[in-house]
Wavefront OBJ file of the C-alpha trace (Angstrom):
o trace
v -33.843 7.028 9.021
v -37.625 9.195 9.209
v -38.807 11.714 5.662
v -38.296 14.608 8.654
v -34.622 13.716 9.133
v -34.186 12.997 5.358
v -35.557 16.509 4.298
v -33.588 18.844 7.245
v -30.116 17.057 6.231
v -31.220 17.367 2.359
v -31.771 21.312 2.971
v -28.744 21.217 5.293
v -26.734 20.214 2.270
v -28.159 22.693 -0.126
v -27.693 25.514 2.000
v -24.195 24.269 2.821
v -23.286 24.199 -1.116
v -25.207 27.519 -2.032
v -23.199 29.414 0.823
v -20.011 28.271 -0.952
v -21.305 28.860 -3.994
v -21.904 32.342 -3.552
v -19.380 33.953 -2.633
v -17.083 32.101 -5.180
v -19.080 33.084 -8.357
v -18.977 37.177 -7.096
v -15.362 36.969 -6.830
v -14.353 35.199 -10.123
v -16.795 37.596 -12.082
v -14.916 40.895 -10.806
v -11.342 38.788 -11.235
v -8.705 40.903 -13.234
v -5.711 38.674 -14.234
v -2.258 41.343 -13.573
v -0.608 42.426 -16.204
v 2.557 41.442 -16.789
v 6.152 43.071 -17.548
v 9.113 40.800 -18.585
v 12.382 42.453 -19.232
v 14.595 39.755 -21.456
v 17.292 39.921 -23.995
v 16.519 40.907 -27.386
v 20.300 39.165 -28.298
v 21.333 36.111 -28.606
v 24.197 36.672 -26.157
v 21.113 36.463 -23.730
v 23.264 39.533 -22.265
v 20.471 42.286 -23.092
v 18.225 43.742 -19.458
v 22.272 42.711 -18.123
v 25.040 44.947 -19.579
v 24.586 48.594 -20.677
v 24.920 49.104 -24.171
v 22.869 45.647 -24.587
v 19.116 45.809 -26.125
v 16.577 44.872 -23.584
v 13.173 43.788 -25.059
v 10.247 44.865 -22.640
v 7.333 42.296 -23.068
v 3.842 43.822 -21.368
v 0.754 40.939 -21.253
v -1.906 39.936 -20.005
v -3.809 43.232 -20.667
v -7.592 43.339 -19.567
v -8.910 46.113 -21.734
v -7.605 46.343 -25.765
v -8.599 49.985 -26.056
v -6.364 51.571 -23.649
v -2.504 52.902 -24.652
v 0.185 50.757 -22.848
v 2.920 52.998 -21.948
v 6.343 51.695 -20.215
v 8.444 54.028 -18.309
v 11.984 53.619 -16.699
v 12.451 55.558 -14.050
v 9.502 57.342 -14.460
v 10.761 58.409 -18.084
v 8.259 57.147 -20.915
v 10.187 54.595 -22.867
v 7.442 53.827 -25.184
v 3.353 54.100 -25.827
v 1.534 51.124 -27.838
v -2.054 52.128 -28.774
v -4.218 49.206 -29.868
v -5.947 49.078 -32.969
v -8.926 47.516 -33.218
v -9.365 45.954 -29.872
v -5.758 43.863 -30.581
v -3.500 42.574 -28.939
v -3.071 41.172 -25.605
v 1.166 41.877 -25.421
v 2.766 44.521 -26.880
v 6.891 44.362 -26.709
v 9.609 47.733 -26.158
v 12.913 48.232 -27.290
v 15.490 49.334 -24.572
v 19.240 49.759 -24.866
v 20.221 50.937 -21.401
v 23.588 53.449 -21.593
v 24.194 53.747 -17.358
v 25.209 50.700 -15.248
v 22.550 50.962 -12.460
v 19.133 49.754 -10.962
v 16.367 51.021 -13.135
v 12.280 50.085 -12.186
v 10.197 49.259 -15.412
v 6.695 50.029 -14.858
v 3.646 49.049 -17.352
v 0.930 51.349 -17.118
v -2.979 50.331 -19.052
v -5.629 52.122 -17.989
v -6.186 50.890 -14.193
v -3.746 48.136 -14.534
v 0.216 48.764 -13.672
v 3.510 46.346 -12.823
v 6.708 47.396 -12.350
v 10.192 45.222 -12.544
v 13.378 46.367 -11.303
v 16.424 45.264 -13.413
v 20.102 45.451 -12.297
v 22.244 46.733 -15.449
v 26.005 46.193 -15.091
v 28.890 48.517 -17.266
v 29.494 46.272 -20.629
v 33.618 46.116 -19.812
v 33.144 46.796 -15.655
v 34.390 42.987 -13.622
v 30.802 42.065 -13.307
v 30.300 42.700 -17.172
v 33.516 40.391 -18.036
v 32.320 37.647 -15.370
v 28.623 37.703 -17.264
v 30.190 37.704 -20.971
v 32.277 34.564 -20.185
v 31.611 33.015 -17.027
v 27.985 33.835 -16.884
v 27.691 34.733 -13.450
l 1 2 3 4 5 6 7 8 9 10 11 12 13 14 15 16 17 18 19 20 21 22 23 24 25 26 27 28 29 30 31 32 33 34 35 36 37 38 39 40 41 42 43 44 45 46 47 48 49 50 51 52 53 54 55 56 57 58 59 60 61 62 63 64 65 66 67 68 69 70 71 72 73 74 75 76 77 78 79 80 81 82 83 84 85 86 87 88 89 90 91 92 93 94 95 96 97 98 99 100 101 102 103 104 105 106 107 108 109 110 111 112 113 114 115 116 117 118 119 120 121 122 123 124 125 126 127 128 129 130 131 132 133 134 135 136 137
């Protein structure tokens, strides 16, 4: 292979590699991991966030800014707000005790970050509630 061909080949390879690397570096510099909202049971029987009058723990994590207050709402009504202290922490827990059966939207908001989760709550003494408690379905 001639010297000119080798040089041209190397220049083409370098251009292709550089062209592929530039979009990667620009995109990852501005990437923000999604805020997470996770409803989970706060009781040993694991029926929180499923049945009325059973505690539900709402975990909010993956914050990108640690100085902005985190607010959690249930169907638009504020459940609670946590204000980070000294740039700490990247996860917060809120407690919710649903009183009525129905479908609820839990939303976490921290600055420009926002995430929602939908949970369906069954009446503790309804057929669905009894099945969940004793059969597990």
